[in-house]
LODREN-769986 format. One record per residue (C-alpha): residue number from 0; x, y, z. Coordinates in nm, 4 decimals, always signed. Layout:
// residues N
(node NUM; (X; Y; Z))
...
// end
This chain:
// residues 301
(node 0; (-0.0647; +0.6669; -0.0186))
(node 1; (-0.1240; +0.4434; +0.2837))
(node 2; (+0.2457; +0.4680; +0.3785))
(node 3; (+0.1942; +0.8351; +0.4642))
(node 4; (-0.0190; +0.7270; +0.7609))
(node 5; (+0.1485; +0.4006; +0.8631))
(node 6; (+0.5145; +0.5099; +0.8592))
(node 7; (+0.4859; +0.7387; +1.1672))
(node 8; (+0.3497; +0.4475; +1.3732))
(node 9; (+0.6216; +0.2010; +1.2697))
(node 10; (+0.9783; +0.1875; +1.4016))
(node 11; (+1.2961; +0.0156; +1.2881))
(node 12; (+1.4062; -0.1215; +1.6243))
(node 13; (+1.3358; -0.1305; +1.9963))
(node 14; (+1.5942; +0.1442; +2.0537))
(node 15; (+1.4233; +0.3571; +1.7888))
(node 16; (+1.0803; +0.3388; +1.9500))
(node 17; (+1.2206; +0.3842; +2.3013))
(node 18; (+1.4123; +0.6963; +2.1984))
(node 19; (+1.1099; +0.8491; +2.0283))
(node 20; (+0.8895; +0.7596; +2.3234))
(node 21; (+1.1165; +0.9420; +2.5680))
(node 22; (+1.1225; +1.2595; +2.3550))
(node 23; (+0.7451; +1.2335; +2.2985))
(node 24; (+0.6902; +1.2058; +2.6744))
(node 25; (+0.9054; +1.5116; +2.7451))
(node 26; (+0.7603; +1.7311; +2.4684))
(node 27; (+0.4030; +1.6074; +2.4897))
(node 28; (+0.3723; +1.6317; +2.8677))
(node 29; (+0.4830; +1.9921; +2.8824))
(node 30; (+0.2774; +2.0997; +2.5801))
(node 31; (-0.0331; +1.9141; +2.7014))
(node 32; (-0.0312; +2.1092; +3.0278))
(node 33; (-0.0404; +2.4288; +2.8228))
(node 34; (-0.2842; +2.3621; +2.5367))
(node 35; (-0.4729; +2.0469; +2.6335))
(node 36; (-0.4832; +1.6873; +2.5217))
(node 37; (-0.6983; +1.7401; +2.2107))
(node 38; (-0.4699; +1.9986; +2.0561))
(node 39; (-0.1588; +1.7920; +2.1318))
(node 40; (-0.3122; +1.4889; +1.9607))
(node 41; (-0.4190; +1.6988; +1.6597))
(node 42; (-0.0692; +1.8487; +1.6233))
(node 43; (+0.0836; +1.5014; +1.6535))
(node 44; (-0.1200; +1.3476; +1.3701))
(node 45; (-0.1051; +1.6475; +1.1365))
(node 46; (+0.2705; +1.6837; +1.1914))
(node 47; (+0.3114; +1.3099; +1.1315))
(node 48; (+0.1479; +1.3594; +0.7925))
(node 49; (+0.3678; +1.6632; +0.7281))
(node 50; (+0.6768; +1.4587; +0.8110))
(node 51; (+0.5700; +1.1797; +0.5755))
(node 52; (+0.5092; +1.4292; +0.2952))
(node 53; (+0.8477; +1.5887; +0.3594))
(node 54; (+1.0114; +1.2473; +0.3357))
(node 55; (+0.8334; +1.1628; +0.0106))
(node 56; (+0.8903; +1.5015; -0.1548))
(node 57; (+1.2483; +1.5729; -0.0493))
(node 58; (+1.4097; +1.2297; -0.0527))
(node 59; (+1.5273; +1.0414; -0.3590))
(node 60; (+1.2938; +0.7661; -0.4737))
(node 61; (+1.3635; +0.4347; -0.3077))
(node 62; (+1.4581; +0.4841; +0.0602))
(node 63; (+1.1966; +0.3687; +0.3081))
(node 64; (+1.1517; +0.5722; +0.6265))
(node 65; (+0.9625; +0.4858; +0.9451))
(node 66; (+0.9219; +0.6470; +1.2836))
(node 67; (+0.7260; +0.9124; +1.4719))
(node 68; (+1.0090; +1.1661; +1.4467))
(node 69; (+0.8163; +1.3971; +1.2122))
(node 70; (+0.5234; +1.4119; +1.4536))
(node 71; (+0.7574; +1.4772; +1.7471))
(node 72; (+0.9384; +1.7536; +1.5582))
(node 73; (+0.5967; +1.9105; +1.5004))
(node 74; (+0.5199; +1.9020; +1.8727))
(node 75; (+0.8568; +2.0594; +1.9584))
(node 76; (+0.8164; +2.3329; +1.6967))
(node 77; (+0.4594; +2.4049; +1.8093))
(node 78; (+0.5784; +2.4173; +2.1717))
(node 79; (+0.8381; +2.6800; +2.0809))
(node 80; (+0.5783; +2.8982; +1.9048))
(node 81; (+0.3236; +2.8531; +2.1859))
(node 82; (+0.5832; +2.9548; +2.4450))
(node 83; (+0.5284; +3.3162; +2.3339))
(node 84; (+0.1647; +3.3111; +2.4477))
(node 85; (+0.0808; +3.4868; +2.7721))
(node 86; (-0.0481; +3.1598; +2.9219))
(node 87; (+0.3052; +3.0196; +2.9012))
(node 88; (+0.4588; +3.3122; +3.0887))
(node 89; (+0.5811; +3.1108; +3.3882))
(node 90; (+0.7311; +2.8266; +3.1848))
(node 91; (+0.8269; +3.0018; +2.8621))
(node 92; (+1.2029; +2.9945; +2.9261))
(node 93; (+1.2079; +2.6227; +3.0034))
(node 94; (+0.9796; +2.5459; +2.7052))
(node 95; (+1.1978; +2.7388; +2.4598))
(node 96; (+1.5196; +2.5870; +2.5883))
(node 97; (+1.3791; +2.2333; +2.5831))
(node 98; (+1.2182; +2.2590; +2.2394))
(node 99; (+1.5229; +2.4159; +2.0750))
(node 100; (+1.7624; +2.1800; +2.2572))
(node 101; (+1.5826; +1.8813; +2.1034))
(node 102; (+1.4710; +2.0365; +1.7745))
(node 103; (+1.7882; +2.1974; +1.6381))
(node 104; (+2.0175; +1.8884; +1.6592))
(node 105; (+1.7439; +1.6818; +1.4939))
(node 106; (+1.7461; +1.9144; +1.1912))
(node 107; (+2.1244; +1.9111; +1.1354))
(node 108; (+2.2281; +1.6236; +0.9056))
(node 109; (+2.4957; +1.4181; +1.0787))
(node 110; (+2.3969; +1.0599; +0.9949))
(node 111; (+2.2915; +0.8822; +0.6778))
(node 112; (+2.0570; +0.6590; +0.8780))
(node 113; (+1.8232; +0.9437; +0.9809))
(node 114; (+1.5488; +1.0865; +0.7595))
(node 115; (+1.6073; +1.4600; +0.8029))
(node 116; (+1.3487; +1.5367; +0.5346))
(node 117; (+1.0857; +1.3858; +0.7622))
(node 118; (+1.2159; +1.5935; +1.0543))
(node 119; (+1.2020; +1.9091; +0.8421))
(node 120; (+0.8492; +1.8379; +0.7160))
(node 121; (+0.7232; +1.7755; +1.0685))
(node 122; (+0.8940; +2.0857; +1.2086))
(node 123; (+0.7521; +2.3142; +0.9364))
(node 124; (+0.4060; +2.1697; +0.9975))
(node 125; (+0.4450; +2.2231; +1.3729))
(node 126; (+0.5439; +2.5881; +1.3253))
(node 127; (+0.2394; +2.6453; +1.1020))
(node 128; (+0.0095; +2.4780; +1.3531))
(node 129; (+0.1651; +2.6798; +1.6355))
(node 130; (+0.0793; +3.0049; +1.4605))
(node 131; (-0.2693; +2.8729; +1.3816))
(node 132; (-0.3124; +2.7925; +1.7485))
(node 133; (-0.2021; +3.1413; +1.8478))
(node 134; (-0.4710; +3.2796; +1.6179))
(node 135; (-0.7514; +3.0961; +1.8006))
(node 136; (-0.6113; +3.1540; +2.1500))
(node 137; (-0.7196; +3.4774; +2.3196))
(node 138; (-0.4361; +3.6247; +2.5236))
(node 139; (-0.6261; +3.6346; +2.8496))
(node 140; (-0.7504; +3.2723; +2.8365))
(node 141; (-0.5671; +2.9692; +2.9696))
(node 142; (-0.6520; +2.7342; +2.6801))
(node 143; (-0.7002; +2.7816; +2.3038))
(node 144; (-1.0477; +2.7646; +2.1510))
(node 145; (-1.1839; +2.4912; +1.9211))
(node 146; (-1.0789; +2.2032; +2.1418))
(node 147; (-1.3625; +1.9884; +2.0031))
(node 148; (-1.2500; +2.0572; +1.6466))
(node 149; (-0.8952; +1.9587; +1.7419))
(node 150; (-1.0289; +1.6372; +1.8951))
(node 151; (-1.2113; +1.5608; +1.5704))
(node 152; (-0.8919; +1.6160; +1.3690))
(node 153; (-0.7012; +1.3873; +1.6053))
(node 154; (-0.9730; +1.1213; +1.5816))
(node 155; (-0.9693; +1.1432; +1.2022))
(node 156; (-0.5908; +1.1046; +1.2002))
(node 157; (-0.6102; +0.7993; +1.4260))
(node 158; (-0.8876; +0.6468; +1.2132))
(node 159; (-0.6976; +0.7031; +0.8874))
(node 160; (-0.3872; +0.5460; +1.0398))
(node 161; (-0.5821; +0.2375; +1.1484))
(node 162; (-0.7528; +0.2049; +0.8092))
(node 163; (-0.4147; +0.2443; +0.6346))
(node 164; (-0.2900; -0.0700; +0.8071))
(node 165; (-0.5484; -0.2774; +0.6173))
(node 166; (-0.3487; -0.2742; +0.2897))
(node 167; (-0.0375; -0.3443; +0.4973))
(node 168; (-0.1967; -0.6660; +0.6224))
(node 169; (-0.3253; -0.7575; +0.2763))
(node 170; (+0.0068; -0.7038; +0.0947))
(node 171; (+0.2509; -0.8161; +0.3641))
(node 172; (+0.2981; -1.1665; +0.2211))
(node 173; (+0.3711; -1.0226; -0.1235))
(node 174; (+0.6424; -0.7892; +0.0034))
(node 175; (+0.7878; -1.0543; +0.2334))
(node 176; (+0.8215; -1.2898; -0.0635))
(node 177; (+0.9614; -1.0074; -0.2724))
(node 178; (+1.2315; -0.9390; -0.0145))
(node 179; (+1.3567; -1.2997; -0.0293))
(node 180; (+1.2916; -1.3858; -0.3917))
(node 181; (+1.4393; -1.1087; -0.6080))
(node 182; (+1.7900; -1.0125; -0.7130))
(node 183; (+1.9182; -0.7118; -0.5211))
(node 184; (+2.0437; -0.4048; -0.7044))
(node 185; (+2.3987; -0.4766; -0.5884))
(node 186; (+2.3898; -0.8243; -0.7470))
(node 187; (+2.2579; -0.7193; -1.0891))
(node 188; (+2.5156; -0.7932; -1.3633))
(node 189; (+2.6306; -0.5227; -1.6051))
(node 190; (+2.6868; -0.5996; -1.9706))
(node 191; (+2.6128; -0.9135; -2.1710))
(node 192; (+2.9384; -1.0878; -2.0807))
(node 193; (+2.8714; -1.0565; -1.7086))
(node 194; (+2.5089; -1.1589; -1.7643))
(node 195; (+2.6156; -1.4752; -1.9426))
(node 196; (+2.8786; -1.5561; -1.6770))
(node 197; (+2.6504; -1.5139; -1.3777))
(node 198; (+2.3108; -1.6037; -1.5239))
(node 199; (+2.3086; -1.9694; -1.4212))
(node 200; (+2.3796; -1.8928; -1.0576))
(node 201; (+2.1278; -1.6082; -1.0418))
(node 202; (+1.8458; -1.8089; -1.1981))
(node 203; (+1.9037; -2.0932; -0.9503))
(node 204; (+1.9287; -1.8669; -0.6451))
(node 205; (+1.6368; -1.6442; -0.7511))
(node 206; (+1.3917; -1.8632; -0.9450))
(node 207; (+1.1109; -1.6088; -0.8966))
(node 208; (+1.3088; -1.3270; -1.0556))
(node 209; (+1.2446; -1.3158; -1.4324))
(node 210; (+1.5711; -1.1281; -1.4883))
(node 211; (+1.7782; -1.4336; -1.3933))
(node 212; (+1.5982; -1.6454; -1.6521))
(node 213; (+1.6285; -1.3683; -1.9106))
(node 214; (+2.0035; -1.3361; -1.8523))
(node 215; (+2.0422; -1.7105; -1.8886))
(node 216; (+1.8405; -1.7039; -2.2113))
(node 217; (+2.0808; -1.4427; -2.3516))
(node 218; (+2.3689; -1.6798; -2.2789))
(node 219; (+2.1932; -1.9647; -2.4542))
(node 220; (+2.1164; -1.7442; -2.7555))
(node 221; (+2.4845; -1.6490; -2.7821))
(node 222; (+2.5646; -2.0208; -2.7753))
(node 223; (+2.2991; -2.0753; -3.0470))
(node 224; (+2.0962; -2.3048; -2.8201))
(node 225; (+1.7515; -2.1721; -2.9087))
(node 226; (+1.5587; -2.4544; -2.7389))
(node 227; (+1.7208; -2.3867; -2.4011))
(node 228; (+1.6765; -2.0096; -2.4539))
(node 229; (+1.3060; -2.0606; -2.5240))
(node 230; (+1.2667; -2.2526; -2.1982))
(node 231; (+1.4305; -1.9762; -1.9935))
(node 232; (+1.2259; -1.7024; -2.1652))
(node 233; (+0.9029; -1.8888; -2.0945))
(node 234; (+1.0148; -1.9379; -1.7329))
(node 235; (+1.0694; -1.5627; -1.7084))
(node 236; (+0.7246; -1.4835; -1.8502))
(node 237; (+0.5680; -1.7329; -1.6098))
(node 238; (+0.6526; -1.4924; -1.3256))
(node 239; (+0.3630; -1.2666; -1.4257))
(node 240; (+0.2966; -1.1204; -1.0822))
(node 241; (+0.6601; -1.0193; -1.0369))
(node 242; (+0.6803; -0.8757; -1.3894))
(node 243; (+0.3684; -0.6655; -1.3366))
(node 244; (+0.4436; -0.5401; -0.9859))
(node 245; (+0.8186; -0.5406; -0.9235))
(node 246; (+0.9960; -0.5000; -1.2571))
(node 247; (+1.0491; -0.2118; -1.5051))
(node 248; (+0.7353; -0.1755; -1.7188))
(node 249; (+0.9079; -0.2676; -2.0476))
(node 250; (+1.0763; -0.5865; -1.9251))
(node 251; (+0.7757; -0.8031; -2.0136))
(node 252; (+0.7812; -0.6648; -2.3700))
(node 253; (+1.1582; -0.7194; -2.4015))
(node 254; (+1.1318; -1.0822; -2.2879))
(node 255; (+0.8285; -1.1406; -2.5109))
(node 256; (+1.0092; -0.9904; -2.8083))
(node 257; (+1.3144; -1.2085; -2.7425))
(node 258; (+1.0886; -1.5155; -2.7306))
(node 259; (+0.9261; -1.4173; -3.0625))
(node 260; (+1.2679; -1.3800; -3.2271))
(node 261; (+1.3755; -1.7172; -3.0843))
(node 262; (+1.0652; -1.8840; -3.2290))
(node 263; (+1.1363; -1.7131; -3.5603))
(node 264; (+1.4894; -1.8560; -3.5605))
(node 265; (+1.3338; -2.1991; -3.5036))
(node 266; (+1.1142; -2.1361; -3.8123))
(node 267; (+0.7928; -2.1420; -3.6079))
(node 268; (+0.6593; -1.8376; -3.7901))
(node 269; (+0.2911; -1.8454; -3.6922))
(node 270; (+0.3742; -1.8878; -3.3219))
(node 271; (+0.6383; -1.6189; -3.3492))
(node 272; (+0.3923; -1.3661; -3.5003))
(node 273; (+0.1329; -1.4439; -3.2331))
(node 274; (+0.3925; -1.4009; -2.9589))
(node 275; (+0.5201; -1.0747; -3.1094))
(node 276; (+0.1703; -0.9260; -3.1376))
(node 277; (+0.1537; -0.7551; -2.7938))
(node 278; (+0.4969; -0.5992; -2.8494))
(node 279; (+0.4094; -0.4752; -3.1972))
(node 280; (+0.0952; -0.2997; -3.0735))
(node 281; (+0.2413; -0.1724; -2.7445))
(node 282; (+0.2431; +0.2039; -2.6939))
(node 283; (+0.5400; +0.2480; -2.4605))
(node 284; (+0.8690; +0.4409; -2.4767))
(node 285; (+1.1971; +0.2601; -2.5312))
(node 286; (+1.0688; -0.0167; -2.7579))
(node 287; (+1.1770; +0.1347; -3.0909))
(node 288; (+1.4847; -0.0862; -3.1411))
(node 289; (+1.3003; -0.4023; -3.0430))
(node 290; (+1.0093; -0.3231; -3.2755))
(node 291; (+1.2545; -0.2541; -3.5569))
(node 292; (+1.4037; -0.6030; -3.5142))
(node 293; (+1.0561; -0.7584; -3.5151))
(node 294; (+0.9582; -0.5635; -3.8274))
(node 295; (+1.2773; -0.6700; -4.0033))
(node 296; (+1.1925; -1.0322; -3.9158))
(node 297; (+0.8434; -0.9714; -4.0589))
(node 298; (+0.6809; -1.0466; -3.7233))
(node 299; (+0.5032; -0.7101; -3.7041))
(node 300; (+0.2678; -0.5507; -3.9530))
// end
């Protein structure tokens, strides 16, 4: 949730923030002269939220997006709508040309590095806010009404963004460690043969990743070295924080079940039943085959 408010204020590089700043200066300066500072700030923050929602709803799960582009698209779209108000009569041509010149290219997908879903969400929000603004803007007045309300919305948006950075500060160390300590998707082995071949290297390079230890345990089990397999399975389970926060939800149960079966093979029946207990009572999809093996070994029930 907090990423909805922090992403628009973060940027991927110096060039990224400089480019957005230039467009924000061009769009914001011209729109501010027409509708006032409070309304511009309100449109910025609400469109930023709209861009974040567009990114979350329209993108596939996984990609991370940052930047104020959604908010800027909202300002450009609102500027285009507001250019039809009588107060914009003298500058309407320049406003329409400028807003469309910057808005249309930003909505046409040409690069895989740009979050067009965020652009689209911000632009749609800006259009909606532009029409809302027209509704509270009498034709014969220079500025729209409800400037104080707009200022309150802008202040709320700024406050929520600042508050949202608190969990960023609190969880930064966790994500920084995660970035350096876990196996990337590209490096994950496929199939038991590849797991066994690459497990030793992965467990050494990524000691915090329980998958490396689990893969190595599979290799030891195939070699009938149950003592070494037990050590690797316990090493995997020792990474409790990673298992709970960064791994598929069933991985802990799979590793625990494998440890119970290993203990059973070593004829340590009481310890094996105790270890298997959480797996036997777990209510989670995808554990049917594992539970069947534990039942057959008389470790469940």
